C-alpha positions as CSV (number, residue, x, y, z in Angstrom):
1,M,107.1,99.5,109.1
2,A,108.3,101.0,106.0
3,E,107.8,105.3,104.6
4,V,105.4,105.9,102.1
5,G,104.9,109.3,100.4
6,F,101.8,110.1,98.0
7,G,100.9,113.1,95.8
8,I,97.4,114.1,96.0
9,G,95.5,116.4,93.8
10,S,92.4,117.5,92.5
11,N,90.6,119.7,89.9
12,I,87.1,119.4,90.3
13,G,84.2,120.7,92.7
14,D,85.6,121.9,95.8
15,K,89.5,121.5,95.5
16,V,91.0,121.8,98.8
17,A,88.3,119.8,100.2
18,N,88.8,116.7,98.3
19,V,91.9,117.1,98.8
20,R,91.2,116.3,102.7
21,A,88.5,113.9,102.4
22,A,91.5,112.0,100.6
23,L,94.3,112.5,102.9
24,A,90.7,112.0,105.8
25,R,90.3,108.3,104.1
26,L,94.6,107.6,103.8
27,F,95.2,108.4,107.1
28,G,91.5,107.1,109.2
29,G,92.2,103.2,109.1
30,R,95.1,100.5,109.5
31,E,96.7,100.8,106.5
32,V,98.9,104.0,106.7
33,R,99.9,105.4,110.1
34,F,100.2,109.6,109.9
35,A,103.6,111.2,110.3
36,A,103.0,114.6,108.4
37,A,101.2,116.5,105.5
38,S,102.4,119.5,102.9
39,A,100.3,122.6,102.9
40,I,98.0,122.2,99.7
41,Y,98.8,124.7,97.1
42,R,97.5,126.2,93.6
43,T,99.1,124.5,91.0
44,E,98.6,125.0,87.2
45,P,97.7,121.6,85.0
46,W,100.1,119.3,83.6
47,G,100.2,117.0,81.2
48,F,97.3,118.1,79.5
49,A,97.2,122.2,80.1
50,D,93.8,123.1,78.9
51,Q,91.8,122.6,82.4
52,D,91.3,123.9,86.1
53,W,93.9,124.4,87.9
54,F,94.5,121.6,91.3
55,A,94.9,121.8,94.5
56,N,97.6,118.7,95.7
57,A,99.6,118.3,98.6
58,C,102.1,115.8,99.7
59,A,101.9,113.1,103.2
60,V,104.2,110.7,104.0
61,G,103.3,107.9,107.0
62,D,104.4,104.3,107.3
63,T,102.4,100.7,106.2
64,A,102.9,96.8,106.8
65,L,101.5,97.3,102.9
66,R,103.6,95.8,100.3
67,P,103.6,98.5,97.3
68,E,100.8,96.4,95.5
69,E,98.5,96.5,98.2
70,L,99.5,99.9,99.3
71,L,98.6,101.0,95.0
72,A,95.3,99.6,95.2
73,F,94.2,100.9,98.6
74,T,94.8,104.3,97.1
75,Q,92.8,103.3,94.1
76,S,89.9,102.2,96.4
77,V,90.1,105.8,98.3
78,E,89.6,107.3,94.6
79,Q,86.6,104.7,94.3
80,D,85.1,105.2,97.3
81,L,85.6,109.8,97.0
82,G,84.1,109.4,93.8
83,R,86.8,109.5,91.0
84,R,85.4,108.7,87.5
85,P,87.8,107.4,84.4
86,S,89.1,109.6,82.7
87,F,92.2,110.6,79.9
88,R,95.2,110.3,81.1
89,W,95.9,114.0,83.2
90,G,92.8,115.1,82.9
91,P,90.6,116.7,84.9
92,R,89.5,114.7,88.6
93,L,88.2,114.7,91.5
94,I,90.7,113.0,93.4
95,D,94.6,111.7,91.9
96,I,96.4,109.9,94.8
97,D,99.7,108.7,93.7
98,L,102.4,106.4,95.4
99,L,105.6,109.0,95.2
100,Y,108.3,106.4,97.2
101,Y,107.9,103.5,99.4
102,E,111.2,103.2,101.4
103,G,114.1,100.5,100.1
104,V,112.1,99.9,97.4
105,E,112.7,100.3,93.7
106,M,110.3,98.9,91.0
107,A,109.3,98.7,87.6
108,T,106.4,96.9,86.7
109,E,103.6,97.6,84.5
110,R,101.3,99.1,87.2
111,L,103.4,100.4,89.3
112,V,106.8,103.0,89.1
113,L,108.9,103.6,92.5
114,P,109.6,105.9,93.6
115,H,107.4,108.0,90.9
116,S,108.0,107.9,87.3
117,A,108.3,111.7,86.9
118,L,108.5,113.2,90.6
119,F,111.8,115.0,89.7
120,A,109.8,117.0,86.8
121,R,106.6,117.6,89.0
122,A,106.9,120.7,91.0
123,F,103.9,119.9,92.2
124,A,104.3,117.5,94.1
125,L,108.4,117.7,94.2
126,K,108.2,120.6,96.5
127,P,105.9,119.9,98.7
128,L,107.2,116.7,99.3
129,A,110.4,118.1,100.2
130,E,108.8,120.7,102.7
131,I,107.7,117.9,104.9
132,R,110.7,115.3,103.7
133,P,113.6,118.1,103.1
134,D,116.2,115.3,103.9
135,L,114.5,112.5,101.8
136,V,117.1,111.3,99.4
137,L,115.5,109.1,96.0
138,G,117.1,107.2,93.7
139,G,120.6,109.0,95.0
140,R,118.6,112.6,94.6
141,P,118.1,114.6,97.4
142,V,114.3,115.6,96.8
143,A,115.0,119.3,98.6
144,A,118.2,119.9,96.2
145,A,115.4,118.8,93.1
146,A,113.0,120.8,94.4
147,A,114.9,124.2,95.0
148,A,116.3,123.6,91.2
149,L,112.3,124.0,90.6
150,D,112.2,127.2,92.4
151,G,110.3,129.1,89.5
152,A,107.6,126.9,88.9
153,P,104.2,128.7,90.9
154,L,102.4,127.2,93.6
155,E,100.4,129.3,95.5
156,R,99.5,128.1,99.3
157,L,95.8,127.8,99.7
158,A,95.6,126.0,102.8
159,P,97.3,125.1,105.9
160,P,98.7,120.6,106.2
161,W,95.9,119.0,107.3
162,S,96.1,117.1,110.3
163,P,94.0,113.5,111.4
164,A,92.8,116.4,114.3
165,D,90.8,118.4,111.1
């Protein structure tokens, strides 16, 4: 088993409900065992600014799936929840990013671990630091990197999701 981290976001429809549905699906089967989830935050769009705000959260769990299998699983969850193709960084019903996979550093055409933009994205880094403050990725402490992004606006929308929800 390896610990894995996810970033989940939505900016279409009932954003908080979409994030919760993604978490329920990610941790509802045998693929990933739940460990922790952050609160859900209102965040500004990143990459393409001319769109509605996002609801974002992070979660961690344990899996026996290999990184590529886990990526395929997260993409199937997105499709099951109704994600449709869009342009890069455009509006989306649900987006699930694989932020890290314990002990793995890799870069392929389909998957980069740890996530290549994690340390530039307050909407992922701060919620991840909330639940894994001692995590170090690529030699960089997550909590210190999140603190350095202290001015980035995040507004708490909802408490952390749990499997009992």
